[in-house]
C-alpha positions as CSV (number, residue, x, y, z in Angstrom):
1,M,2.6,-19.5,-36.0
2,A,1.0,-18.1,-32.8
3,T,4.5,-18.8,-30.8
4,V,6.5,-17.2,-33.5
5,S,4.1,-14.0,-33.4
6,K,4.5,-13.8,-29.5
7,E,8.2,-14.1,-29.8
8,R,8.3,-11.2,-32.5
9,A,6.0,-9.2,-30.2
10,G,8.3,-9.9,-27.2
11,Y,11.3,-8.7,-29.2
12,G,9.5,-5.8,-30.3
13,R,8.9,-4.8,-26.9
14,L,12.3,-5.3,-25.9
15,L,13.7,-3.1,-28.6
16,A,11.1,-0.3,-28.1
17,G,12.1,-0.2,-24.3
18,G,15.7,-0.1,-25.2
19,A,15.1,2.6,-27.8
20,L,13.0,4.6,-25.2
21,A,15.9,4.2,-22.6
22,F,18.7,5.2,-25.1
23,A,16.7,8.2,-26.1
24,L,16.2,9.3,-22.6
25,L,20.0,8.9,-21.8
26,V,20.8,10.8,-24.8
27,G,18.2,13.6,-23.9
28,L,19.8,13.9,-20.3
29,V,23.4,14.2,-21.7
30,L,22.4,16.7,-24.4
31,S,20.3,18.8,-21.9
32,L,23.4,19.2,-19.7
33,D,27.1,20.0,-20.3
34,A,28.3,16.9,-21.5
35,A,31.9,17.9,-21.3
36,A,31.5,18.6,-17.6
37,I,29.9,15.2,-16.9
38,L,32.8,13.4,-18.8
39,D,35.3,15.7,-16.6
40,A,33.6,14.6,-13.4
41,L,33.5,11.0,-14.4
42,A,37.1,11.1,-15.4
43,T,38.1,12.3,-12.0
44,A,35.9,9.9,-9.9
45,D,37.8,8.3,-7.0
46,P,38.4,4.8,-7.8
47,P,38.3,3.4,-4.2
48,L,35.0,5.3,-3.8
49,V,33.7,3.6,-6.9
50,A,34.8,0.3,-5.9
51,L,33.0,0.8,-2.4
52,A,29.8,1.8,-4.3
53,A,30.0,-1.5,-6.3
54,A,30.7,-3.6,-3.1
55,L,27.5,-2.0,-1.5
56,S,25.5,-2.6,-4.5
57,L,26.5,-6.4,-4.5
58,L,25.9,-6.3,-0.7
59,A,22.4,-5.2,-1.3
60,Q,21.8,-8.1,-3.8
61,L,23.2,-10.6,-1.4
62,C,20.9,-9.3,1.3
63,W,17.7,-9.4,-0.9
64,S,18.6,-12.9,-2.0
65,L,19.0,-14.0,1.4
66,T,15.5,-12.6,2.2
67,T,14.2,-14.9,-0.5
68,T,16.3,-17.7,0.7
69,T,14.9,-17.5,4.3
70,I,11.3,-17.2,3.2
71,L,11.7,-20.1,0.7
72,A,13.1,-22.3,3.6
73,G,9.7,-22.0,5.2
74,V,8.4,-24.1,2.2
75,D,11.1,-26.5,1.7
76,A,14.1,-26.2,4.1
77,S,16.1,-28.8,1.9
78,L,16.5,-26.3,-0.9
79,P,20.2,-25.3,-1.6
80,T,20.8,-21.7,-0.5
81,R,23.7,-21.3,-3.3
82,R,21.2,-22.3,-6.1
83,I,18.5,-20.0,-4.7
84,Q,20.8,-17.0,-4.7
85,L,22.1,-17.7,-8.2
86,G,18.4,-18.1,-9.3
87,Y,17.8,-14.7,-7.6
88,L,20.6,-13.1,-9.5
89,S,19.4,-14.7,-12.8
90,G,15.9,-13.7,-12.3
91,T,16.9,-10.2,-11.4
92,F,18.7,-10.1,-14.8
93,G,15.5,-10.9,-16.4
94,K,13.8,-8.1,-14.2
95,Q,16.3,-5.5,-15.3
96,V,16.7,-6.2,-19.1
97,L,13.0,-6.7,-19.9
98,P,10.6,-3.6,-20.3
99,L,8.2,-3.5,-17.2
100,G,10.4,-6.4,-15.8
101,N,10.1,-4.8,-12.4
102,A,6.4,-5.0,-12.5
103,G,6.5,-8.8,-12.9
104,G,9.5,-9.3,-10.9
105,S,8.1,-11.9,-8.5
106,A,6.9,-14.0,-11.4
107,I,10.2,-13.9,-13.1
108,L,12.2,-14.6,-10.1
109,A,9.7,-17.6,-9.1
110,Y,10.0,-19.0,-12.7
111,V,13.8,-19.0,-12.7
112,I,14.0,-20.6,-9.2
113,S,11.2,-23.1,-9.7
114,E,12.5,-24.3,-13.1
115,D,16.2,-24.5,-11.7
116,L,15.2,-26.5,-8.6
117,D,12.3,-28.3,-10.3
118,R,9.7,-27.2,-7.8
119,R,6.1,-26.4,-8.3
120,F,6.0,-22.9,-9.7
121,R,2.9,-21.9,-7.5
122,D,4.5,-22.8,-4.3
123,V,7.8,-20.9,-5.1
124,F,5.8,-17.9,-6.4
125,A,3.9,-17.5,-3.1
126,A,7.2,-17.7,-1.1
127,V,8.9,-15.4,-3.8
128,T,5.9,-13.0,-3.6
129,A,6.2,-13.0,0.3
130,S,9.8,-12.1,0.2
131,E,9.4,-9.2,-2.4
132,L,6.7,-7.8,-0.1
133,L,9.3,-7.9,2.6
134,V,11.9,-6.2,0.5
135,F,9.2,-3.5,-0.5
136,A,8.2,-3.1,3.0
137,G,12.1,-2.5,3.7
138,S,12.2,0.3,1.0
139,V,9.4,2.0,2.6
140,G,11.0,1.7,6.1
141,V,14.3,3.2,4.8
142,A,12.4,6.0,3.0
143,I,10.6,6.8,6.5
144,I,14.0,6.9,8.1
145,G,15.3,9.2,5.3
146,L,12.1,11.4,5.8
147,I,12.6,11.6,9.5
148,A,16.3,12.5,9.0
149,V,15.4,15.3,6.8
150,L,12.7,16.6,9.1
151,L,15.0,16.7,12.1
152,N,17.8,18.4,10.0
153,P,16.1,20.3,7.1
154,Y,19.1,20.7,5.0
155,S,17.5,20.2,1.6
156,G,14.9,22.1,-0.5
157,L,12.1,20.0,0.7
158,P,9.7,22.2,2.7
159,T,8.9,21.0,6.3
160,T,5.3,20.6,5.6
161,L,5.8,18.6,2.4
162,V,8.1,16.3,4.4
163,L,5.4,15.8,7.1
164,A,2.8,15.1,4.5
165,L,4.7,12.6,2.8
166,L,5.8,11.0,6.1
167,T,2.2,10.7,7.1
168,A,0.9,9.2,3.8
169,I,3.7,6.8,3.7
170,V,2.9,5.5,7.3
171,L,-0.7,5.3,6.7
172,V,-0.3,3.3,3.4
173,T,2.2,1.0,5.3
174,V,-0.1,0.3,8.2
175,V,-3.2,-0.3,6.1
176,T,-1.4,-2.5,3.7
177,G,0.4,-4.5,6.4
178,A,-2.8,-4.8,8.2
179,V,-4.6,-6.2,5.1
180,V,-1.6,-8.8,4.4
181,A,-1.3,-9.9,7.8
182,Y,-5.0,-10.1,9.0
183,R,-7.1,-9.9,5.9
184,I,-5.2,-11.8,3.3
185,H,-8.5,-13.4,2.1
186,V,-9.4,-9.9,0.8
187,V,-6.7,-10.1,-1.7
188,A,-8.2,-13.5,-2.8
189,T,-11.7,-11.8,-3.2
190,V,-10.2,-9.0,-5.3
191,V,-8.3,-11.4,-7.5
192,E,-11.5,-13.5,-8.1
193,R,-13.5,-10.4,-9.0
194,V,-10.9,-9.0,-11.4
195,A,-10.8,-12.6,-13.0
196,W,-14.5,-12.5,-13.4
197,L,-14.4,-9.0,-14.9
198,L,-11.7,-10.1,-17.3
199,R,-13.6,-13.3,-18.1
200,A,-16.7,-11.2,-18.9
201,T,-14.9,-8.9,-21.2
202,L,-11.7,-10.5,-22.7
203,G,-13.2,-13.7,-22.3
204,T,-15.7,-13.0,-24.9
205,V,-13.1,-12.6,-27.6
206,S,-10.6,-15.3,-26.3
207,V,-11.4,-18.9,-25.6
208,R,-8.2,-19.3,-23.9
209,V,-8.9,-16.4,-21.4
210,H,-12.4,-17.6,-21.0
211,R,-11.3,-21.2,-20.0
212,S,-8.3,-20.0,-17.8
213,L,-10.3,-17.7,-15.9
214,A,-13.1,-20.0,-15.0
215,P,-14.3,-19.5,-11.5
216,G,-13.3,-23.0,-10.3
217,R,-9.9,-22.6,-11.6
218,V,-9.4,-19.2,-10.2
219,R,-10.7,-20.3,-6.8
220,S,-8.5,-23.2,-6.7
221,G,-5.5,-21.3,-7.8
222,T,-6.0,-18.6,-5.2
223,E,-6.7,-21.1,-2.4
224,S,-3.5,-23.0,-3.2
225,F,-1.4,-19.7,-3.4
226,L,-2.8,-18.5,-0.1
227,A,-2.1,-21.9,1.5
228,A,1.6,-21.7,0.1
229,F,1.9,-18.1,1.2
230,G,0.8,-18.9,4.8
231,T,3.3,-21.8,5.0
232,A,6.0,-19.7,3.9
233,T,5.2,-16.7,6.3
234,G,3.9,-18.8,9.2
235,E,7.0,-18.5,11.3
236,T,7.3,-15.1,13.1
237,R,11.1,-15.4,13.7
238,R,11.7,-16.3,10.1
239,L,9.8,-13.2,9.0
240,V,11.7,-10.8,11.4
241,V,15.0,-12.2,10.0
242,A,14.0,-11.8,6.5
243,A,12.7,-8.4,7.0
244,T,16.0,-7.3,8.8
245,V,17.9,-8.4,6.1
246,A,15.8,-6.7,3.5
247,V,16.2,-3.4,5.2
248,L,20.1,-4.0,5.4
249,G,19.9,-4.3,1.7
250,W,18.2,-1.0,1.2
251,L,20.5,0.7,3.6
252,A,23.3,-0.7,1.6
253,F,21.7,0.3,-1.8
254,S,21.1,3.9,-0.7
255,A,24.7,4.1,0.6
256,A,25.7,3.1,-3.0
257,L,24.0,6.5,-4.1
258,Y,25.7,8.4,-1.4
259,V,29.2,7.0,-2.1
260,G,28.7,7.3,-5.9
261,L,28.0,11.0,-5.6
262,L,31.1,11.6,-3.1
263,A,33.2,9.7,-5.7
264,V,32.7,12.7,-8.3
265,G,32.9,15.4,-5.7
266,A,29.2,15.8,-4.8
267,S,27.7,15.5,-1.5
268,I,24.2,15.1,-0.4
269,P,23.0,14.4,3.2
270,L,22.7,10.6,4.0
271,G,19.1,11.1,5.1
272,L,18.2,12.4,1.6
273,A,19.9,9.3,0.1
274,L,17.9,7.0,2.1
275,F,14.7,8.8,0.8
276,L,15.7,9.2,-2.8
277,T,16.9,5.6,-3.5
278,P,13.6,3.9,-2.6
279,A,11.5,6.7,-4.0
280,A,13.3,6.4,-7.5
281,G,12.0,2.7,-7.7
282,V,8.7,4.4,-8.9
283,V,10.1,5.3,-12.2
284,T,11.3,1.6,-12.9
285,L,7.7,0.8,-13.5
286,L,8.0,2.8,-16.7
287,P,8.4,0.7,-19.9
288,T,12.1,0.9,-20.1
289,P,14.5,-2.0,-18.9
290,G,15.0,-1.6,-15.3
291,G,13.9,2.2,-15.3
292,L,16.8,2.9,-17.5
293,G,17.0,6.6,-18.7
294,S,14.1,7.7,-16.4
295,T,15.9,6.7,-13.2
296,E,19.0,8.8,-14.4
297,I,16.7,11.7,-15.2
298,G,14.6,11.6,-12.0
299,L,17.6,11.3,-9.6
300,T,19.7,14.0,-11.4
301,A,16.8,16.4,-11.1
302,A,16.0,15.7,-7.6
303,I,19.5,16.1,-6.5
304,S,20.2,19.2,-8.4
305,L,17.0,20.9,-7.2
306,L,17.1,19.7,-3.6
307,V,20.8,20.3,-2.5
308,A,21.9,22.8,-5.1
309,T,24.5,20.4,-6.8
310,P,25.6,21.4,-10.4
311,P,23.4,19.4,-12.6
312,A,26.4,17.8,-14.6
313,V,28.1,16.7,-11.4
314,A,24.9,15.3,-10.1
315,A,24.5,13.5,-13.4
316,A,28.0,12.1,-13.2
317,G,27.4,10.9,-9.6
318,V,24.1,9.3,-10.6
319,I,25.8,7.5,-13.6
320,V,28.3,6.2,-11.1
321,F,25.4,5.0,-9.1
322,R,23.6,3.2,-11.9
323,L,26.9,1.7,-13.2
324,V,27.3,-0.2,-10.1
325,T,23.6,-0.9,-9.2
326,Y,22.3,-1.6,-13.0
327,W,24.9,-2.6,-15.2
328,L,27.1,-4.4,-12.5
329,V,24.0,-6.2,-11.4
330,V,22.9,-7.0,-14.9
331,A,26.6,-8.4,-15.7
332,A,26.4,-10.5,-12.4
333,G,22.9,-11.7,-13.3
334,G,23.9,-12.7,-16.8
335,L,26.9,-14.7,-15.4
336,A,24.5,-16.4,-13.1
337,S,22.3,-17.3,-15.9
338,L,25.1,-18.8,-17.8
339,Y,26.3,-20.8,-14.9
340,L,22.7,-22.3,-14.3
341,S,22.4,-23.1,-17.8
342,A,25.8,-24.7,-18.1
343,T,25.2,-26.9,-15.0
344,V,21.7,-27.9,-16.3
345,W,23.2,-29.0,-19.6
346,H,26.0,-30.7,-18.0
347,A,23.5,-32.7,-15.7
348,L,21.8,-33.8,-18.9
349,D,24.9,-34.9,-20.4
């Protein structure tokens, strides 16, 4: 009965997230000139749309290579192609589940560990490290974009605001990097204290939580995780290669926005695209699948305000961008999931 109720709750959250995304998309279309959006989409340049799609897939390839590179530090015998397929399949889960991006590392690690029959904890540590590098790459690309805006102030962003954003991002990046690189045990301490707090509160009404968060189990789990994390990130050359590929992925992903807008006749400075694309990742933490609806609204509003692009044209360009970076990726991830499932059943037969 408990399993059934959990499944129903999961389906309920999925439907609620989908309904919210649909409402946001409908609200965006109704708030603008729907006919103008459709006209802009109808006249979109097919070669540019195809280029945006290729850039989107290139970004996924780069990020899967980041994961592959870090996982090789844990087990060099793992097959690269299966990891990449597992990455796509895990990305499918991240994109279709409400708040999927918030638990992205766990989803990716679960898919890869199940497919390759490896211990989840070890894979999770490596995937967490790779996702941190991907996140650091997004911050680096955003900084490049802000510097470009600062050197050539072509948008509606005031120079003081750009400087403030740049300073804040650099400071947060330096502090976070220092903690991860030199004070990783601080993270373990925080985890143990949060676990203690949850056990002292939720654990009083849930026997399962009380047992799961026992100090010994939590300490053993964090020590094992940190050991695997250290193994995965122990080679400097491997980290440099993985980080470089992660940055290339973000450059390709940002270029997809730039090209997607060009396809419908809109143009924004490349530097602004480099900033907006990583920044839009914040709204993917909202309870809609892959930030569906909220991302479209946020990017459309930002582009319309900052570069004085007609809102309907900006919306059309953003729709092209999301078609190739969300729906195309979901389709590719779904196919990867089907392939992995089919090969597993074939092996069982």
